[in-house]
N, CA and C atoms as a LAMMPS dump frame, in Angstrom:
ITEM: TIMESTEP
0
ITEM: NUMBER OF ATOMS
228
ITEM: BOX BOUNDS ff ff ff
-5.0000000000000000e+02 5.0000000000000000e+02
-5.0000000000000000e+02 5.0000000000000000e+02
-5.0000000000000000e+02 5.0000000000000000e+02
ITEM: ATOMS id mol type element x y z
1 1 1 N 282.423 286.304 -306.606
2 1 2 C 283.823 286.707 -307.01
3 1 3 C 284.989 286.07 -306.318
4 2 1 N 285.849 285.283 -307.07
5 2 2 C 287.19 284.782 -306.651
6 2 3 C 288.221 285.169 -306.71
7 3 1 N 289.89 284.984 -306.264
8 3 2 C 290.409 285.742 -306.318
9 3 3 C 291.58 284.447 -305.247
10 4 1 N 292.491 284.656 -306.473
11 4 2 C 293.871 283.828 -305.405
12 4 3 C 295.171 283.355 -305.94
13 5 1 N 295.504 283.835 -305.59
14 5 2 C 297.627 283.196 -305.751
15 5 3 C 298.147 282.386 -305.527
16 6 1 N 298.509 282.004 -306.071
17 6 2 C 299.773 280.775 -305.68
18 6 3 C 301.614 281.388 -305.049
19 7 1 N 301.275 282.403 -305.057
20 7 2 C 302.997 282.948 -304.876
21 7 3 C 302.953 283.41 -303.426
22 8 1 N 301.37 282.797 -302.071
23 8 2 C 301.522 282.932 -301.464
24 8 3 C 300.854 283.905 -300.328
25 9 1 N 300.805 285.425 -301.262
26 9 2 C 300.975 286.458 -300.585
27 9 3 C 299.272 286.708 -301.432
28 10 1 N 298.314 287.996 -300.45
29 10 2 C 296.876 287.927 -299.706
30 10 3 C 297.561 288.794 -301.915
31 11 1 N 295.386 288.238 -302.328
32 11 2 C 294.88 289.282 -302.887
33 11 3 C 293.511 289.621 -303.29
34 12 1 N 293.337 290.272 -303.012
35 12 2 C 292.098 291.154 -302.458
36 12 3 C 291.289 292.105 -303.843
37 13 1 N 290.074 291.006 -303.76
38 13 2 C 289.106 292.12 -304.758
39 13 3 C 288.251 292.38 -303.971
40 14 1 N 288.196 293.687 -304.687
41 14 2 C 287.389 295.27 -304.067
42 14 3 C 285.535 294.867 -304.854
43 15 1 N 283.907 295.042 -304.124
44 15 2 C 283.341 295.389 -304.672
45 15 3 C 282.947 296.067 -304.255
46 16 1 N 282.198 296.89 -304.787
47 16 2 C 280.86 298.827 -304.223
48 16 3 C 280.333 298.09 -302.776
49 17 1 N 280.139 295.821 -302.807
50 17 2 C 279.988 295.883 -301.093
51 17 3 C 280.035 294.939 -300.448
52 18 1 N 281.669 294.94 -301.237
53 18 2 C 282.123 292.932 -300.427
54 18 3 C 284.048 293.36 -301.072
55 19 1 N 284.578 292.84 -300.138
56 19 2 C 285.675 291.94 -300.489
57 19 3 C 285.968 290.894 -300.548
58 20 1 N 286.874 290.554 -301.184
59 20 2 C 287.31 289.261 -300.827
60 20 3 C 288.284 289.664 -300.655
61 21 1 N 289.503 288.476 -299.393
62 21 2 C 291.004 288.037 -300.07
63 21 3 C 291.33 286.421 -300.121
64 22 1 N 292.336 286.473 -300.4
65 22 2 C 292.117 284.636 -301.351
66 22 3 C 294.451 284.281 -300.941
67 23 1 N 294.067 283.34 -300.528
68 23 2 C 295.81 282.81 -300.16
69 23 3 C 295.925 281.161 -300.389
70 24 1 N 296.838 281.226 -302.425
71 24 2 C 296.504 279.609 -301.938
72 24 3 C 297.578 279.685 -301.922
73 25 1 N 298.416 278.087 -301.216
74 25 2 C 299.521 277.903 -300.914
75 25 3 C 299.451 276.404 -301.112
76 26 1 N 300.871 275.414 -301.955
77 26 2 C 300.548 274.014 -301.537
78 26 3 C 300.928 274.279 -299.748
79 27 1 N 300.489 272.787 -299.355
80 27 2 C 301.821 273.112 -297.355
81 27 3 C 301.824 271.765 -298.085
82 28 1 N 303.173 271.111 -296.781
83 28 2 C 303.305 269.885 -297.588
84 28 3 C 303.735 269.031 -295.548
85 29 1 N 302.255 268.974 -295.058
86 29 2 C 302.17 268.216 -293.724
87 29 3 C 301.004 267.283 -293.207
88 30 1 N 301.436 267.058 -292.402
89 30 2 C 299.942 266.195 -292.107
90 30 3 C 298.385 267.023 -291.653
91 31 1 N 297.769 266.817 -292.219
92 31 2 C 296.32 267.62 -291.739
93 31 3 C 296.342 268.219 -290.519
94 32 1 N 296.583 267.242 -289.565
95 32 2 C 296.106 267.377 -288.127
96 32 3 C 297.111 268.091 -287.773
97 33 1 N 298.371 268.59 -287.873
98 33 2 C 299.338 269.833 -287.42
99 33 3 C 298.302 270.928 -288.638
100 34 1 N 298.701 270.524 -289.383
101 34 2 C 298.027 272.487 -290.418
102 34 3 C 296.262 272.798 -289.552
103 35 1 N 295.396 271.844 -289.436
104 35 2 C 294.768 272.586 -288.509
105 35 3 C 294.688 272.941 -287.12
106 36 1 N 295.3 272.008 -286.424
107 36 2 C 295.822 272.567 -285.613
108 36 3 C 296.286 274.084 -285.394
109 37 1 N 296.929 274.548 -286.31
110 37 2 C 298.057 275.86 -286.687
111 37 3 C 296.92 276.546 -287.025
112 38 1 N 296.169 276.318 -287.575
113 38 2 C 294.814 277.348 -287.879
114 38 3 C 294.261 277.525 -287.413
115 39 1 N 293.41 276.714 -286.281
116 39 2 C 292.586 277.288 -285.452
117 39 3 C 293.367 277.852 -284.31
118 40 1 N 294.211 278.138 -284.447
119 40 2 C 295.131 278.763 -282.838
120 40 3 C 295.04 279.774 -283.191
121 41 1 N 293.686 280.549 -282.814
122 41 2 C 293.741 282.191 -282.814
123 41 3 C 295.025 282.874 -281.931
124 42 1 N 295.357 282.916 -281.151
125 42 2 C 296.958 283.321 -280.584
126 42 3 C 297.584 283.64 -280.931
127 43 1 N 297.932 282.347 -281.999
128 43 2 C 298.925 282.441 -283.026
129 43 3 C 299.236 283.303 -284.281
130 44 1 N 298.107 283.623 -284.645
131 44 2 C 297.946 283.94 -286.115
132 44 3 C 299.027 284.944 -286.471
133 45 1 N 299.283 286.109 -285.441
134 45 2 C 299.641 287.497 -286.239
135 45 3 C 300.847 286.894 -286.275
136 46 1 N 301.273 285.864 -285.878
137 46 2 C 302.971 285.965 -285.522
138 46 3 C 303.416 285.059 -287.631
139 47 1 N 301.956 284.011 -287.614
140 47 2 C 302.168 283.534 -289.412
141 47 3 C 301.443 284.279 -290.347
142 48 1 N 300.673 285.014 -290.454
143 48 2 C 299.997 285.418 -291.128
144 48 3 C 300.034 287.685 -291.008
145 49 1 N 300.817 287.739 -291.794
146 49 2 C 301.202 288.961 -291.718
147 49 3 C 300.193 289.727 -291.903
148 50 1 N 299.108 289.554 -292.14
149 50 2 C 297.325 291.034 -292.48
150 50 3 C 296.874 290.505 -290.989
151 51 1 N 297.074 289.539 -290
152 51 2 C 296.301 289.819 -288.666
153 51 3 C 296.972 290.825 -287.777
154 52 1 N 296.581 291.66 -287.725
155 52 2 C 296.55 292.308 -286.216
156 52 3 C 296.144 291.502 -285.417
157 53 1 N 294.356 291.043 -285.315
158 53 2 C 294.529 290.383 -283.375
159 53 3 C 292.979 289.129 -283.954
160 54 1 N 293.305 288.781 -283.727
161 54 2 C 291.95 287.662 -283.625
162 54 3 C 291.652 287.398 -281.809
163 55 1 N 290.292 287.321 -281.931
164 55 2 C 289.296 287.18 -280.398
165 55 3 C 288.396 286.739 -280.62
166 56 1 N 288.512 285.232 -279.471
167 56 2 C 287.173 284.519 -279.422
168 56 3 C 288.163 283.478 -280.183
169 57 1 N 287.315 281.655 -279.748
170 57 2 C 288.137 280.682 -280.798
171 57 3 C 287.213 280.21 -281.73
172 58 1 N 288.064 279.44 -281.831
173 58 2 C 288.584 279.466 -283.708
174 58 3 C 287.905 278.339 -283.437
175 59 1 N 286.861 277.192 -283.371
176 59 2 C 285.273 276.232 -283.504
177 59 3 C 284.948 276.298 -283.907
178 60 1 N 283.527 275.043 -284.715
179 60 2 C 282.638 275.33 -284.629
180 60 3 C 281.229 275.679 -283.823
181 61 1 N 280.463 276.628 -284.359
182 61 2 C 279.379 277.489 -284.366
183 61 3 C 280.086 277.904 -283.058
184 62 1 N 281.476 278.714 -282.775
185 62 2 C 281.614 280.315 -281.916
186 62 3 C 281.697 281.42 -283.44
187 63 1 N 281.66 282.413 -282.908
188 63 2 C 282.199 283.351 -283.41
189 63 3 C 283.657 284.315 -282.802
190 64 1 N 284.035 284.83 -284.189
191 64 2 C 285.588 285.546 -283.951
192 64 3 C 285.399 287.291 -283.983
193 65 1 N 286.28 287.664 -284.094
194 65 2 C 286.474 289.031 -284.068
195 65 3 C 287.505 289.019 -283.878
196 66 1 N 287.885 289.415 -286.249
197 66 2 C 289.139 289.787 -286.532
198 66 3 C 289.723 291.107 -286.652
199 67 1 N 290.659 291.214 -287.067
200 67 2 C 290.763 292.905 -287.149
201 67 3 C 292.28 292.794 -288.048
202 68 1 N 292.91 293.517 -289.601
203 68 2 C 293.26 293.201 -290.3
204 68 3 C 294.143 293.773 -291.302
205 69 1 N 294.989 293.852 -290.771
206 69 2 C 295.895 295.65 -291.662
207 69 3 C 294.681 295.869 -293.345
208 70 1 N 293.467 294.645 -293.469
209 70 2 C 293.811 295.119 -295.155
210 70 3 C 292.877 296.721 -294.718
211 71 1 N 292.03 296.216 -293.874
212 71 2 C 290.867 297.217 -293.859
213 71 3 C 291.449 297.334 -291.42
214 72 1 N 292.278 297.546 -290.641
215 72 2 C 291.618 297.601 -290.193
216 72 3 C 290.809 298.707 -288.798
217 73 1 N 289.798 299.225 -289.234
218 73 2 C 289.09 300.046 -289.011
219 73 3 C 287.556 298.693 -288.843
220 74 1 N 288.245 297.579 -290.49
221 74 2 C 286.557 297.377 -289.739
222 74 3 C 286.596 295.478 -289.218
223 75 1 N 286.578 295.384 -288.429
224 75 2 C 286.398 294.014 -287.837
225 75 3 C 285.092 292.921 -288.438
226 76 1 N 285.507 291.874 -288.497
227 76 2 C 284.435 290.988 -288.582
228 76 3 C 284.491 289.575 -288.105
């Protein structure tokens, strides 16, 4: 099940054994700039209000540990 919103706010869909959160917004910027921002884990909490912290490098084949305000006791 997919849930999106174009308002820039997170929308969460919960089922018995899963949770999916999505946000959708049009970005008027060069793709390389957007990619640089999305892969800079250290800055996530500055621009994404649902992120408490991210540990690790956002890169192909890597694993990160993300803690979110949506469920601060869980990490993904």
